[in-house]
N, C-alpha and C positions, 0 to 999 in steps of 0.2 A: 359653765355658762349661767348657772343659777345666780351667781353673784352679780351678773350684769343686768338682770331684769328685775322688775318689781313684782313679778308673778310668783306665786307659791307661798309657802308658809315657812316661818323661822321661829325656833324656840329661843328662850332667854340666853342659854349658854352659847348657841351659835351666834346670836346677835352681839353678845359681849365679845366673843373671840374675834369676830370679823372687825368690829370697831377697834379693838385693841391692835390687831394687825395693821389696820389702816393708819392708826396713830403712830405706831412704831415705824411703819414704812414712810410716813410723811416727815417725821422728825429725825430719823437716822442719818440721812444725807447731810443735814445741817451739822451734826456732830462730827461726821467724818471730814467735812469740808472746812472746818474751822481751825486751820493750822496757823500758828502765829510764828513769824520769823523772830528768833531770839535776838538777833542783832538790832533790829529796828523796833520790835514790839508791835508791829502791825501785821495784819493778815493780808496776803496778796489777793488781788482780784481773781475770782474763779474764772476758769475758761468758759467760753460760750457754750460748749457741748455740755458741760456740767450744769449750767443754768437751764439749758433746754431739757435735760433729763429731769431736773427738779420740777420744772413746770409740767412736764408730761406725767410724772408720778403724782403730783398734786391733783391734776385733773382726773386721773384714773382713780385715785383714792377717794376723791369727792363723789365720783359717779358710783363706785361700789358702796360707799357709806350711805349715800342717798337711797340707792336701791334696797339696801339692807333695812333702812329705816322705814321705807314704804311697806316692805313685806311685814315688818313688825307691827306697824300701824294697822295693816289689814287684819292681822291676827287678833288685835285688840278691838276690832269692830269699828275702826275709824277709817276714813278715806285718807289715802296717802297723797292724792293729787288734788 
């Protein structure tokens, strides 16, 4: 639950690893979902459920990344809000 709140402290390594995990989590679905049809050379439209999952992952990743940044700013003596 510490990832979801701006309270607490976070070191440099933890800050880096959380941001790295958020970046991988946000960009990985785009790599998986980019299949090209060899016959036409075009990518088919993704299903609505896939788009919904992408949107939810984006929002969750942004929330975790923002909370992580706020904790790191607090450690540096600055306000995060």
